[in-house]
N, C-alpha and C positions, 0 to 999 in steps of 0.2 A: 576525707577526700575519696577514699576507696568506696564508701557507701554512696557518695555523690556520683561517682563514675558508673557504678552498677545501676543506680536508678536512672541516670541519663541514658545508658545503653538500653535498658529494658524498655524505656519509653520511645526509643528511636525506631525508625522504619527501616533501618539497615538490615540487610540479610545477615543471618548468623555466620560467623567466621570461626575457624578453628581457635583463634586466639581468644575471642570473646566467650566461646563455649567453654574453653579451658579455664578462663577467668571465673566464670560462674561456678564451676566445680570446686575451685579453690577458695572462693570468696566466703561461702557460708561457714566452712570449718575455721577459717582464719578469723572471721568476725567473732565466732563463738569463743575461740581461744582468747582473743584480746578482750572481749567484753567480760569474760569470766575471770580475767586476770590469772590465767593458768601459767602465763609467762610474762616476763617484763618486756615490753616493747621498747625499742630504742630507735632513735632517728638514725638513718643511714647517712654518714657524713659525706659520702661521695655522690649522693643523689639529691634531688629536689625535696622541698618541704612536703610533708605528708607521707612520704614513703617509709615503710616500716621494715626492719630486719627482724625476722623471727628465728630464734635458735631452736629448731625443732628437736634436736637431740636433748637439750635440757628440758623442753616441754614434755617429751616422751618420758624422760627420766623422772620428772616430778609426778606424772600420772602413775607410773609403775611403782615408785617409792610409796606413794599414798595408798595404793592398792595392797602392796606388800605389808604395810603397817596397820591397815584397817582392822584385822582381827585382834590386834594387841592394843587398841585404843583403851586408855584407862590404866595402862601399865607402863612402867619405865622400861625402855629397851636399850640394851647395850649392843651396838652394831659393830661387828668385826669384819672388815673387808680385807681379805687375805688371798694368797695364792699358794698352790702346792710347790711352785718354783721359787718361792720367797723364803730364804733361810731365816731372816728375823721373824717372819710370820710363824714358821714352824717352831722356832725357839720359844715364842710366847704361848703357843698352843699347849705346851706341856703344863701350863698353869691353868688351863681352861676348866678341867674337872674340879680342882680344888676351889677355884673361884666360884663356880656354880654351886658347889656344896655349901660354901660359906654364905652365899647370898640367897639360897633357896627360900628362906623364910621372908625375905624382903620383897618377893613377888616380881623380881626382875626377869624379863624375857631376854634371852641371848639369841641374836640372829647372826648367822655366819653366811657371808656372801663370798663365794669363791671366784677368783679372777683367773681366767685362762688356765683352768686345771682340767685335764682330760678325765673322762668318766671313771676309768679304772683307778687312777691315782686318787681322784676325789673320794670315791667310795672307801678306799683303803684308809685315807686320812680321817674321814668322818668316823669310821669304826675305831681307829687307833685313839683318837682324842675324844670320843664320845660326843660329837657335835650334834647328835640327834637325841641326846638324853632328855628326860623330862625337864621342861623349862627352857628348852632351846630348840631352835629350828635352823636347818642348814639348807642353803640353796646353791645350786650350780646352774645359774641362768644361761640362756643362750647368749653368745658374745655381744650381740647388738643390744639386748636388754641390760646386760651388765654394764656395757659402755655408757648407755643412756643414764643409768642410775649414778654411775661414777661421775659423769659430766655434771649432772644436777647437783651432786654433793661436792663438786670441785675436788675430787680425789686426785692427788698428784704423787702419792707415795704409798708403799705397802710395807707393813700393815697400816691401816687407818682404822681408828676407833672413834665411834660417834655415840653420844648419849641422846636419846629422844625422850622427852618428858611425857607425862600422862595424856597431854592434849595433842601429841604428835609433833611437837616442835623440836627442832634440833637445838640442843643446848650448846652454846658457844664455849670457846676456850679450849685449852689443852686437856685432852682426855687421857687419864692414866691407862697404862697397858695392863693386861691380866697379871703380869708378874708384880705389879704394884698394888696388891690386894687391899691394903689399908686405905691408900689414897683413893682407889677406885670405889670402894664401899662408901667412903665419905661423899664423893662426887655423885654417886647414884642416889644416896639419901637426899642430898641437896636438890636433886632433880625430881624428888617426890616418891622415891621408893619407901615402902613401909618399914 
């Protein structure tokens, strides 16, 4: 329907209007997103047939997440979404170094994404827990990017732990915390860690 409207408009002799010009600016990127299945399109229940609701936050999150993981394709990733304000997050962080040491030979990459943690506190915690040690990478993304990734991953609590397999797919199920080293090592091996 959207494509039909655009074609009909382009073929018409009507003078350009602000609405139609704006539609043309939005149409191409929207069509690209939908055709390349970057997001799931859903029928808007409150509107007529053919209208599509696009969750742009999730779409942005998916693109950012894929870009973030691209350098680690072929490796199993343990993703830790945490915040400097989160007491359970910090309690688990005390196990981070021992966990990385235990799994170093497994080829697992540890990615730490900080939520709403100011620069000074972030740097202090990265240093204290060694979140930038070999085999790990830590990010303190701008709030809009962090929110987009959290929306895409459906993060609703902190800390959140996610395992990503060698092909870049999120492994489903409950993911053990760093303090559950034996269970976590088993889950990472099942995801393809060497």
